[in-house]
C-alpha positions in Angstrom: 188.7 29.7 181.6 185.6 27.6 182.0 184.7 25.3 184.9 182.2 22.5 184.2 181.6 21.7 187.9 179.5 18.6 187.3 180.9 17.2 184.1 179.9 13.6 184.4 180.5 12.0 181.0 180.5 15.4 179.3 177.2 14.6 177.5 176.3 18.3 176.9 179.6 19.1 175.2 180.2 19.2 171.5 183.9 19.6 172.1 184.5 17.1 174.9 188.1 18.1 175.4 188.0 21.8 175.2 191.5 23.1 176.3 190.1 26.1 178.0 187.8 24.0 180.3 188.4 22.3 183.6 186.1 19.3 183.8 185.3 18.6 187.5 183.3 15.8 189.1 183.3 14.0 192.4 183.2 10.6 190.6 185.7 8.9 188.3 185.3 5.6 186.5 183.4 3.4 184.1 179.9 2.6 185.2 177.8 -0.1 183.5 174.3 1.2 182.9 171.2 -1.1 182.7 169.8 -1.9 179.3 167.8 1.3 179.2 171.0 3.1 178.1 172.9 0.0 176.9 176.3 1.5 177.4 178.9 2.5 179.9 179.0 5.9 181.6 182.6 7.0 181.4 183.4 9.7 183.9 186.9 11.1 183.6 187.1 14.6 185.1 190.4 16.5 184.7 190.0 17.4 188.4 188.2 15.0 190.7 186.8 17.0 193.6 183.7 18.0 195.5 182.1 21.1 194.1 181.1 22.2 197.7 184.8 22.7 198.4 186.6 23.6 195.2 190.4 23.3 195.0 190.8 26.6 193.1 191.9 30.2 194.0 189.3 33.0 194.1 188.4 34.8 190.9 189.8 32.3 188.4 187.0 31.4 186.0 185.0 33.4 183.4 182.2 30.8 183.3 181.0 28.0 185.5 178.5 25.3 184.4 176.4 23.7 187.1 174.2 20.8 186.0 173.7 19.0 189.3 171.9 15.7 189.7 168.3 16.4 190.2 166.7 13.0 190.8 166.3 11.4 194.2 167.7 7.9 194.7 165.0 5.5 193.5 165.5 2.0 192.1 163.1 2.8 189.2 165.7 5.2 187.8 168.8 3.1 188.2 170.1 3.8 184.7 169.7 7.6 185.3 171.5 7.4 188.6 174.5 5.5 187.2 174.8 7.9 184.3 174.1 11.2 186.2 174.3 10.4 189.9 171.5 11.4 192.2 170.7 14.1 194.7 170.5 13.4 198.4 166.9 13.8 199.5 168.0 15.0 203.0 170.8 17.5 202.2 170.1 18.7 198.6 169.4 22.2 199.7 172.6 22.6 201.6 174.6 20.9 198.8 173.3 23.3 196.2 173.8 26.3 198.4 177.4 25.4 199.3 178.3 24.6 195.7 176.8 27.9 194.5 178.8 29.9 197.0 181.9 28.1 195.9 181.1 28.9 192.2 180.8 32.6 193.0 184.0 32.5 194.9 186.0 31.1 191.9 184.2 33.2 189.3 185.9 36.4 188.2 183.9 39.6 188.7 181.6 39.9 185.7 181.8 36.1 185.2 178.7 33.9 184.6 177.2 30.9 186.2 175.1 28.7 183.9 172.7 26.7 185.9 170.7 23.8 184.4 167.9 22.3 186.4 165.2 19.7 185.8 162.1 20.2 188.0 161.3 16.5 188.0 161.6 15.9 191.8 162.2 19.5 193.1 160.5 22.5 191.6 162.8 25.3 190.4 161.1 27.8 192.8 162.6 25.9 195.7 166.1 25.8 194.2 166.5 29.4 193.0 166.6 31.0 196.6 169.6 28.7 197.4 171.8 30.5 194.9 173.3 33.7 196.4 172.6 35.9 193.4 169.6 37.0 191.3 169.1 35.4 187.9 170.2 37.6 185.0 168.1 35.7 182.4 166.9 32.2 181.5 163.8 30.2 181.1 161.2 32.2 183.1 158.1 30.4 182.1 157.4 27.4 184.3 155.2 25.5 181.9 154.8 21.9 183.0 156.9 22.7 186.1 157.3 19.1 187.2 158.9 18.0 183.9 160.7 21.1 182.6 164.4 21.6 182.2 165.5 25.1 182.9 168.6 27.1 182.0 169.2 30.1 184.3 172.2 32.5 183.9 173.7 34.4 186.8 176.5 37.0 186.7 179.0 37.8 189.5 178.6 41.4 190.3 181.7 43.6 189.5 181.2 45.6 192.8 179.8 43.3 195.5 181.4 40.0 194.3 178.1 38.2 194.3 
């Protein structure tokens, strides 16, 4: 089983209705985006919930995808905020840490967390310490850190649970 813990409009998915995936998001609805996108953002999770308090038992998923909002709320990026949501500039570090702890709780031992992060407003080096595991592999090179998108893979340890 796969959990997409921040599914939004499922933009990264080739198969947007994969039967082995639970699509989770805190939002639900159709949101009109300004002319920059010229479309609606349709957010229809199969489970509407807060990823900081997941409604699942422990050790359920083989893979969790975490692509959190990574832009602060600024009017200049209104289209991005409607399509992707935005990160709270005051609580982002707690939000990411709580969500990551929940992901490791619901991951089976040996399961993987796929973490996608854009360093536009917050550098990756400030975010990685908030995740309660060491990265297994991913984009290590921080070229153009302020504009880079990073993919980092973590594995839940078979022995310790983290």
